[in-house]
C-alpha positions as CSV (number, residue, x, y, z in Angstrom):
1,M,1.8,-47.2,-69.5
2,N,5.6,-46.0,-69.3
3,T,4.4,-43.2,-71.3
4,L,1.5,-41.8,-69.2
5,K,3.8,-42.3,-65.9
6,I,6.4,-39.4,-68.2
7,V,3.7,-37.4,-68.8
8,S,2.0,-37.2,-65.7
9,L,5.4,-36.3,-64.1
10,A,5.8,-33.5,-66.1
11,F,2.6,-32.5,-65.6
12,A,3.2,-32.5,-62.1
13,S,6.6,-31.1,-62.1
14,T,5.1,-27.9,-64.2
15,L,2.5,-27.0,-61.1
16,V,5.0,-27.3,-59.0
17,L,7.6,-24.7,-60.8
18,S,3.9,-22.5,-61.6
19,S,3.4,-22.7,-57.4
20,C,7.0,-21.5,-56.7
21,N,7.0,-18.4,-59.1
22,K,4.0,-17.2,-57.9
23,K,5.2,-17.3,-54.4
24,T,8.1,-15.3,-55.6
25,Q,5.9,-13.1,-57.1
26,E,3.9,-12.2,-53.6
27,E,7.0,-12.0,-51.8
28,T,8.9,-9.4,-53.6
29,P,8.8,-6.2,-51.8
30,E,8.5,-2.8,-54.1
31,T,9.9,-0.5,-51.6
32,A,11.9,-1.0,-48.6
33,A,8.7,1.3,-46.5
34,V,6.5,-1.7,-47.0
35,L,7.8,-5.1,-45.9
36,N,4.6,-6.7,-46.2
37,E,3.8,-5.6,-49.8
38,T,0.8,-6.9,-51.6
39,L,1.3,-7.6,-55.7
40,A,-2.0,-7.9,-57.9
41,L,-1.0,-8.2,-61.4
42,T,-4.6,-7.7,-63.5
43,A,-5.0,-11.5,-64.0
44,E,-5.0,-11.6,-59.9
45,S,-7.0,-8.4,-59.3
46,D,-9.3,-8.4,-56.0
47,A,-12.7,-10.0,-56.4
48,G,-12.7,-8.7,-60.5
49,E,-11.8,-5.3,-60.0
50,S,-11.0,-3.6,-62.9
51,L,-7.2,-2.3,-62.6
52,T,-7.9,0.4,-65.9
53,D,-9.6,3.4,-63.4
54,A,-5.9,4.3,-61.8
55,A,-5.2,5.4,-65.2
56,E,-6.7,8.8,-64.7
57,S,-4.9,9.1,-61.8
58,I,-1.7,8.9,-63.2
59,P,0.1,12.4,-64.3
60,S,1.4,13.5,-67.3
61,E,4.7,15.5,-66.1
62,T,8.0,15.4,-67.6
63,Y,9.0,15.3,-63.8
64,L,7.6,13.5,-60.9
65,Y,8.5,12.9,-57.2
66,V,9.1,10.1,-54.9
67,T,6.9,9.5,-51.9
68,A,7.7,6.5,-50.4
69,R,8.9,7.3,-47.4
70,T,11.8,5.1,-47.5
71,G,12.3,5.0,-51.4
72,L,11.3,3.3,-54.4
73,S,13.2,0.9,-56.1
74,L,14.9,1.6,-59.6
75,R,14.4,-1.5,-61.6
76,E,15.9,-2.7,-65.1
77,Y,12.8,-4.0,-66.4
78,S,8.8,-3.1,-66.4
79,N,8.2,-5.5,-63.4
80,L,8.6,-6.1,-59.9
81,Q,11.1,-9.1,-60.3
82,S,13.6,-7.8,-62.6
83,E,16.6,-6.5,-60.6
84,K,16.8,-3.5,-58.5
85,L,19.6,-0.9,-60.0
86,A,19.3,1.8,-57.3
87,I,16.9,3.0,-54.2
88,M,15.4,6.2,-54.9
89,P,15.1,8.1,-51.9
90,Y,12.1,10.0,-50.8
91,G,11.3,13.4,-52.7
92,S,13.7,12.3,-55.3
93,R,12.9,14.2,-58.7
94,L,12.8,11.8,-61.7
95,Q,12.5,12.5,-65.2
96,I,9.8,10.9,-66.9
97,L,11.0,9.3,-70.0
98,E,7.8,6.5,-70.8
99,K,4.6,6.4,-69.0
100,E,2.8,3.3,-68.6
101,P,-1.0,4.8,-69.3
102,N,-2.4,1.5,-67.7
103,A,-2.4,0.0,-64.3
104,T,-1.4,-3.0,-64.3
105,M,-0.2,-3.8,-61.1
106,K,-1.5,-2.9,-57.5
107,V,0.8,-2.4,-54.8
108,Q,-0.2,-1.5,-50.8
109,H,-4.0,-0.8,-52.3
110,I,-2.1,1.8,-54.8
111,K,-2.6,0.9,-58.0
112,G,-0.4,2.1,-61.0
113,G,2.3,0.9,-63.6
114,M,6.0,0.9,-64.0
115,D,7.0,4.3,-65.6
116,K,10.4,4.5,-67.8
117,V,12.5,7.2,-65.6
118,S,15.5,9.0,-65.7
119,F,17.5,8.8,-62.0
120,N,21.6,9.3,-61.3
121,R,22.3,9.1,-64.6
122,K,20.5,5.7,-64.6
123,T,17.9,4.1,-66.8
124,G,15.0,1.9,-65.6
125,Y,11.4,1.6,-64.4
126,A,9.5,2.9,-61.4
127,F,5.9,1.9,-60.0
128,N,4.4,5.2,-60.9
129,G,1.8,4.2,-57.5
130,Y,4.7,6.1,-55.7
131,L,5.5,9.0,-57.7
132,S,3.8,12.5,-57.5
133,R,3.8,16.0,-59.4
134,F,3.6,17.6,-55.9
135,F,6.4,17.3,-54.5
136,P,6.7,15.6,-50.8
137,P,6.9,17.7,-47.5
138,E,9.8,17.8,-45.9
139,D,10.0,17.1,-42.1
140,D,8.4,19.3,-39.6
141,M,7.6,21.5,-42.5
142,L,4.4,23.6,-42.0
143,A,1.0,23.3,-43.9
144,K,1.2,26.9,-44.6
145,A,5.1,26.9,-46.0
146,Y,4.1,23.9,-48.0
147,A,1.0,25.3,-49.5
148,A,3.2,28.7,-50.6
149,E,5.9,26.2,-52.2
150,L,3.2,24.7,-53.6
151,K,1.9,27.2,-55.3
152,K,4.6,28.6,-57.2
153,D,4.4,25.0,-59.2
154,F,0.4,24.9,-59.2
155,P,-1.6,28.4,-58.8
156,K,-4.9,26.6,-57.9
157,V,-3.4,25.3,-54.6
158,T,-5.4,27.1,-51.7
159,F,-4.3,27.0,-48.2
160,K,-6.7,29.0,-45.3
161,E,-6.2,29.4,-41.7
162,T,-9.2,30.2,-39.7
163,V,-10.1,30.3,-35.7
164,Q,-13.4,28.7,-34.7
165,G,-14.7,27.9,-31.1
166,T,-14.8,30.1,-28.3
167,A,-12.3,33.2,-26.9
168,S,-11.4,30.9,-24.2
169,K,-11.3,27.3,-26.4
170,P,-10.5,28.3,-29.6
171,V,-10.0,25.8,-32.5
172,N,-7.6,26.3,-35.1
173,V,-8.4,25.2,-38.3
174,E,-6.2,24.8,-41.7
175,T,-7.1,24.0,-44.9
176,L,-5.0,22.8,-47.8
177,V,-6.7,22.0,-51.2
178,L,-4.8,20.0,-53.7
179,P,-6.6,20.1,-57.9
180,N,-6.2,16.8,-59.5
181,A,-4.8,15.4,-56.5
182,S,-5.4,11.2,-56.0
183,W,-6.4,10.2,-52.5
184,H,-3.0,8.4,-52.1
185,E,-1.2,11.6,-53.1
186,A,-3.5,13.4,-50.4
187,Y,-3.2,11.2,-47.9
188,F,0.6,11.2,-47.7
189,I,0.9,14.8,-47.3
190,A,-1.8,15.2,-44.9
191,Q,0.6,12.3,-43.5
192,Q,3.9,14.6,-43.6
193,T,2.2,17.9,-43.3
194,F,-0.3,17.0,-40.1
195,K,1.9,14.2,-38.4
196,I,-0.4,11.5,-39.1
197,P,1.3,8.4,-37.6
198,R,3.4,6.6,-40.2
199,E,2.2,3.1,-38.9
200,F,-1.4,4.0,-40.5
201,V,-0.6,2.7,-43.6
202,F,-2.5,3.8,-46.6
203,P,-6.1,1.7,-46.4
204,N,-7.8,-0.4,-49.0
205,P,-10.5,1.8,-50.9
206,K,-12.6,-1.3,-50.9
207,G,-14.5,-2.8,-47.5
208,K,-17.0,-1.7,-45.0
209,V,-19.0,1.6,-45.5
210,S,-17.4,2.1,-41.8
211,D,-14.2,0.9,-40.2
212,M,-11.9,2.3,-37.7
213,V,-7.9,1.5,-37.3
214,K,-6.6,2.1,-33.6
215,G,-3.3,3.3,-33.9
216,P,-0.1,1.2,-32.2
217,K,0.2,2.8,-28.8
218,K,-2.0,1.5,-26.0
219,E,-4.6,3.5,-25.6
220,T,-5.5,5.2,-22.1
221,D,-8.4,7.0,-20.3
222,T,-7.0,10.6,-21.3
223,W,-5.3,9.5,-24.4
224,F,-6.1,7.4,-27.7
225,D,-5.7,8.1,-31.4
226,A,-7.4,6.4,-34.5
227,L,-8.4,6.5,-38.3
228,H,-11.5,6.3,-39.4
229,I,-12.6,5.3,-42.8
230,S,-15.6,5.9,-44.7
231,R,-16.3,4.5,-47.9
232,D,-19.2,3.9,-50.2
233,K,-19.4,1.3,-53.7
234,V,-16.9,3.5,-55.9
235,G,-14.2,3.9,-53.0
236,F,-13.6,6.5,-49.9
237,T,-15.8,9.4,-49.1
238,E,-13.7,10.1,-46.0
239,L,-10.1,10.0,-44.4
240,A,-10.3,11.3,-40.6
241,Y,-7.3,11.0,-38.5
242,K,-8.6,11.4,-34.6
243,Y,-6.5,12.1,-31.8
244,E,-7.7,12.7,-28.3
245,S,-5.7,13.4,-25.0
246,A,-6.5,15.1,-21.9
247,K,-5.6,18.7,-22.9
248,S,-6.1,18.8,-26.7
249,S,-7.8,17.0,-29.6
250,R,-6.6,17.2,-33.0
251,Y,-8.6,16.2,-36.7
252,V,-7.5,15.6,-39.9
253,T,-10.2,14.9,-42.3
254,I,-9.5,14.1,-46.3
255,T,-12.2,14.6,-48.6
256,K,-12.9,14.9,-52.0
257,V,-14.5,18.2,-53.3
258,K,-15.0,20.2,-56.6
259,E,-11.8,21.9,-56.5
260,G,-9.9,18.4,-55.9
261,I,-8.8,16.9,-52.6
262,K,-9.3,18.9,-49.1
263,I,-7.3,18.1,-46.3
264,E,-8.4,19.9,-43.0
265,Q,-6.9,19.7,-39.4
266,K,-9.2,21.0,-36.7
267,L,-6.6,21.6,-33.5
268,A,-8.6,22.6,-30.1
269,Y,-7.3,22.9,-26.7
270,K,-9.0,22.2,-23.8
């Protein structure tokens, strides 16, 4: 009987310890930008969703840039629970020492793994879902100027401006195409260059065929904005930010095309 009690007690202790460890893992943030970060390891993927397909979007360049708006953690080991060695600011250029070819985790709907990197004379690991071969645009940088800078390193980047509509009601159209970009790379760039409010976080690729997220500001009779999300069985088919006011309307769409990911803004004055 005593032996049975001891075994039962040990089993219960193991369950409690396991529960605490799991809770700690789920509550550990990766970036300061995402306070409510969701970590999904391979064994905990959404409804059996495979994470390995994200490996196709992980670039192979020696240097990559931090796209997390308020910085990305440099960690001692290749997991999100290890000690933080530094916070690498938005736009930091990192040397990639060893790439993680498999998508072993997911943070805020972005799949990836932990790359071994060098930053400011420190060596550690960083979640590559927030790393991009495209340097992120600076604040208030126009799309045309950003595209011109990108073309120096990526000749296949294209940008064009056209005017549609009528003489009295023109519609200014700007189109930027990023070759071999992922959806989240394009979304972060569109958010910065075409002023999509930061409150609109990168949405889940899985979900309803059509979805809409309203902006944080109160809608009025003469003003509103929203993010419209279109999906199929594979993932996104279009992300569209729509802004309407009494004086103007603005539509920013992100779609996949043969050449890569296309970001297009249509600005119309009423």
